C-alpha positions in Angstrom: 99.3 131.8 85.0 96.6 132.4 86.8 94.0 135.0 85.1 95.1 138.7 86.5 92.1 140.3 86.5 92.2 143.8 87.1 94.2 142.8 83.0 91.1 140.7 82.2 88.1 142.0 82.7 85.2 141.1 80.2 87.4 139.8 78.2 88.2 136.4 80.1 84.8 135.0 78.7 87.1 135.4 75.3 89.1 133.5 76.6 87.8 130.1 77.3 91.4 128.3 77.7 93.4 130.6 80.2 90.3 130.8 81.7 90.0 127.4 82.0 93.6 127.2 83.6 93.3 129.3 85.9 89.8 127.7 87.3 92.6 123.9 87.3 95.3 125.8 89.4 93.0 127.6 91.3 92.1 124.6 92.0 95.1 122.9 92.3 96.5 125.8 94.5 93.5 124.4 97.0 94.4 120.7 97.1 98.1 121.2 98.0 96.7 124.3 101.3 94.0 120.9 102.2 97.4 118.7 102.4 98.9 120.9 105.0 95.6 121.4 106.8 95.8 117.9 107.6 96.7 117.2 111.1 96.4 114.1 114.2 92.3 114.9 113.9 93.0 112.5 110.7 93.9 109.5 112.6 90.8 110.3 115.1 88.9 110.1 112.4 90.5 106.8 111.0 90.6 105.4 114.5 86.7 106.6 114.7 85.9 104.7 112.2 88.0 101.0 113.0 87.0 101.3 115.3 82.9 100.7 114.7 82.1 97.5 113.2 79.0 98.6 111.3 78.6 101.2 108.8 79.5 104.9 108.7 76.6 107.0 108.0 78.3 109.8 105.2 75.5 113.5 104.6 75.0 116.7 103.5 73.2 119.1 101.3 73.3 120.5 97.7 77.0 120.2 96.0 78.4 119.0 99.3 75.5 116.3 99.3 77.0 115.0 96.1 80.6 114.7 97.5 78.8 112.7 100.4 77.1 110.8 97.7 80.9 110.1 96.2 82.7 109.7 99.6 79.5 106.6 100.7 80.1 104.8 98.1 84.2 104.9 97.6 83.5 104.2 101.1 80.8 100.9 100.7 84.1 99.9 97.4 86.8 99.7 99.3 85.7 98.0 102.0 84.6 100.4 104.5 80.3 99.9 104.3 78.4 103.7 104.2 75.5 105.1 103.3 74.9 108.4 101.9 72.0 110.4 104.0 69.8 113.4 102.9 70.0 115.1 106.1 66.2 116.8 104.6 65.1 113.0 104.5 66.1 112.4 108.2 64.0 114.0 110.5 61.3 112.8 108.1 62.3 108.5 108.5 65.2 107.9 107.5 66.8 108.7 110.4 65.5 104.7 111.1 69.3 103.5 109.1 71.2 103.9 111.9 72.3 102.0 114.2 73.4 102.8 117.8 77.1 104.1 117.3 77.5 104.8 114.2 79.7 107.6 113.0 78.6 110.4 110.9 80.8 112.3 108.5 79.1 115.9 107.6 79.9 117.5 104.7 79.1 121.2 104.8 81.5 124.7 103.6 79.6 127.1 105.9 79.6 124.6 109.3 76.4 126.6 109.4 74.3 124.1 106.9 71.2 124.2 109.0 69.8 120.5 108.0 72.9 119.3 109.2 73.0 121.2 112.9 69.5 120.6 113.4 70.9 116.6 114.1 73.3 117.2 116.0 71.7 116.9 119.2 69.3 114.0 117.6 72.4 112.0 116.6 73.9 112.3 120.0 71.0 110.0 121.3 72.3 107.4 119.0 75.4 107.4 119.9 77.1 108.3 116.6 80.8 110.6 116.9 80.3 112.9 114.4 82.9 113.4 111.9 82.5 117.9 110.1 84.6 118.0 107.5 84.1 121.8 107.1 85.2 125.3 105.1 84.6 127.1 108.4 86.6 125.2 111.5 84.7 128.5 113.7 81.1 127.2 113.2 78.4 126.0 115.2 79.4 122.4 113.5 82.9 123.0 114.0 82.1 123.1 117.6 79.4 119.8 118.4 81.1 117.5 115.9 84.1 115.2 117.9 86.4 115.6 114.9 87.2 118.1 112.7 88.9 117.3 109.4 89.7 121.6 108.0 89.0 121.2 104.1 89.5 125.7 103.9 90.4 126.9 100.4 91.8 130.1 100.4 88.3 131.0 97.4 86.4 128.5 95.2 87.5 128.6 91.7 84.6 130.1 89.3 85.1 133.6 87.7 82.3 134.7 90.5 84.4 133.3 93.3 81.5 131.7 95.0 80.5 128.9 93.3 81.0 125.7 95.2 84.4 124.9 93.1 87.3 124.0 94.7 85.3 123.7 98.6 83.8 120.8 96.6 87.3 119.6 95.2 88.5 119.9 99.1 86.1 118.0 100.5 85.8 115.1 98.3 89.4 114.8 98.1 89.4 114.4 102.2 87.3 111.4 101.1 89.4 110.1 99.7 92.5 110.6 102.0 89.9 108.8 104.7 89.4 106.0 102.1 92.6 105.5 101.2 94.2 105.0 104.5 91.4 103.1 105.8 92.2 100.9 102.6 95.7 100.8 104.2 94.4 100.3 108.4 92.6 96.7 107.1 95.6 96.0 104.2 92.5 96.3 101.6 94.3 94.6 98.4 93.1 94.0 95.1 91.2 91.2 95.0 89.4 92.4 98.1 88.1 95.8 95.7 87.3 92.6 92.8 84.6 91.5 95.1 83.4 94.4 95.6 83.8 95.6 92.1 83.2 92.8 89.6 81.4 94.5 87.7 82.9 97.4 84.1 86.7 97.0 82.8 88.4 97.1 86.4 86.3 94.8 87.4 87.1 92.1 84.1 90.5 93.4 84.8 90.6 92.5 88.6 88.7 89.3 88.4 89.8 87.7 84.6 92.9 86.4 84.2 94.3 86.2 80.3 93.4 82.6 79.9 89.9 83.3 80.1 89.6 85.8 76.9 93.1 85.0 75.2 92.8 83.3 71.7 93.9 79.1 72.2 97.1 78.4 69.9 94.0 76.7 67.7 93.3 79.6 66.4 95.8 81.9 66.3 99.0 81.8 62.8 101.7 79.0 63.9 104.2 78.8 61.7 107.8 77.7 62.0 111.4 79.3 61.3 111.2 78.4 57.8 108.3 79.4 56.7 108.4 81.8 54.0 106.6 86.3 54.7 104.2 84.8 52.0 103.0 81.4 53.9 103.0 83.9 57.1 99.9 86.4 55.7 98.1 83.7 54.2 98.1 82.2 57.6 97.5 85.6 59.5 94.4 86.4 57.2 92.6 83.8 57.9 93.0 84.3 61.3 93.1 87.3 62.2 94.9 88.5 65.1 97.8 91.8 64.0 100.2 88.4 64.7 102.2 85.4 64.1 104.3 83.3 66.9 106.6 81.6 65.5 107.5 78.6 67.3 110.2 75.2 67.7 109.2 72.3 69.1 107.0 73.7 71.4 108.8 76.8 72.1 107.9 80.0 71.3 111.3 81.4 69.4 109.0 84.8 67.8 106.3 86.6 66.5 105.6 88.5 63.6 103.1 91.3 64.0 101.3 93.8 60.8 103.5 96.3 61.6 106.6 94.1 60.4 104.3 93.0 57.1 104.1 97.0 56.6 107.5 97.9 56.5 109.1 94.9 54.3 106.0 95.8 52.0 107.7 99.1 52.0 110.9 98.2 51.5 109.9 96.0 48.0 110.6 93.3 50.1 109.9 89.6 48.0 107.8 88.1 50.4 108.4 84.8 48.4 111.3 84.7 49.9 111.7 86.4 52.6 111.7 84.0 55.9 110.0 84.5 59.0 112.7 83.9 61.2 114.3 87.2 59.4 111.4 89.9 59.9 110.2 88.2 63.6 110.7 90.1 67.2 113.0 87.8 68.8 112.2 86.5 72.7 109.3 88.8 72.7 107.4 89.7 75.9 105.4 87.4 76.6 102.9 86.8 79.9 101.2 83.7 81.6 97.8 83.1 81.0 97.1 83.3 85.3 98.2 86.8 84.8 95.1 88.8 85.4 93.6 91.0 82.5 95.2 94.4 84.7 98.1 93.2 84.4 98.3 92.4 81.0 97.1 95.9 80.3 99.6 97.3 82.4 102.6 95.2 80.4 100.9 96.5 76.4 100.8 100.2 77.8 102.4 101.4 80.2 105.9 101.3 78.0 107.3 104.3 75.1 105.9 101.8 72.7 102.9 99.9 73.5 102.2 96.9 72.1 98.7 95.4 70.9 99.2 91.1 70.9 101.2 89.5 73.9 101.9 85.2 72.8 101.1 83.5 75.9 103.2 81.3 77.1 103.6 78.2 79.3 106.4 78.1 82.2 108.3 76.0 80.3 108.1 78.9 77.2 105.8 77.0 75.2 103.2 79.0 73.4 99.5 78.6 74.6 98.0 81.1 73.0 98.4 85.5 72.2 96.0 87.5 73.3 95.0 91.4 72.6 94.2 94.6 73.8 91.0 94.0 71.9 90.3 90.8 73.8 90.7 92.5 77.5 88.7 96.1 76.5 85.5 93.6 74.8 86.6 90.4 76.9 84.9 86.4 75.3 83.9 84.5 77.9 83.2 80.6 77.1 
């Protein structure tokens, strides 16, 4: 629930959890309000950007400047070339970044930011359409912009109600809206995102296939149906990947995991008498070698009971290898 300041008074500083909840709830409420502000101006902004083959210039100062940098970065990674322009540096040579017709996105809470207002007549000389993301739609920037996107929030979320919190979140949210709409308009796909984002875990999940990081059958514990559990333990110790694959005539029949071994220990089973086929998981969840690592992550983690190993099989059910969740996050290529 939202903090009642009249009751909390000076004690607010002692209850960080309550304060933290009030901040997040206030910001969430602000975002919901901004969502209701969206109207035909959004389409007008999208059309301006889509109808220009060049880049988008995003500008703001202070906290709005950091938001502008984030928006420009998001645009670039989702197929819309964009650059950040510091409005102060713009007056000292950085206007050279413009090509005729490059749209400009201004970020400002007040709509009166002097550094942005003084750029307007100059940008008209560059034939730059101006899109303004503002919390004050009755302001000089609003009056002079070609399109205004309303980012008005009822109040900031901090205890003093003056620190850019809800307002910066609202502006960033509208930036995400623009990027998402542009992605849809351009039919931007995962393969496109991967081309612009080859690094990091996102790049690995999209750019690499299971076959690039899996352990091939020659390095996996591969057992037949009549292997004893004791023999399985020995094989899994020699090939410590967390599981042994049970096969018959090259076809995967089941999998025995470290967890299966531990459960048998709790039941005081004689490992020399228990067969692997008696404790294996039959018809386990598998994956194709040509699947992306992202698909593997979803298959392993987006489920009520997460799994840490996946047998890799061909189209005919033939075992080709084993993939661990560890291999996805720290792939050993080559």
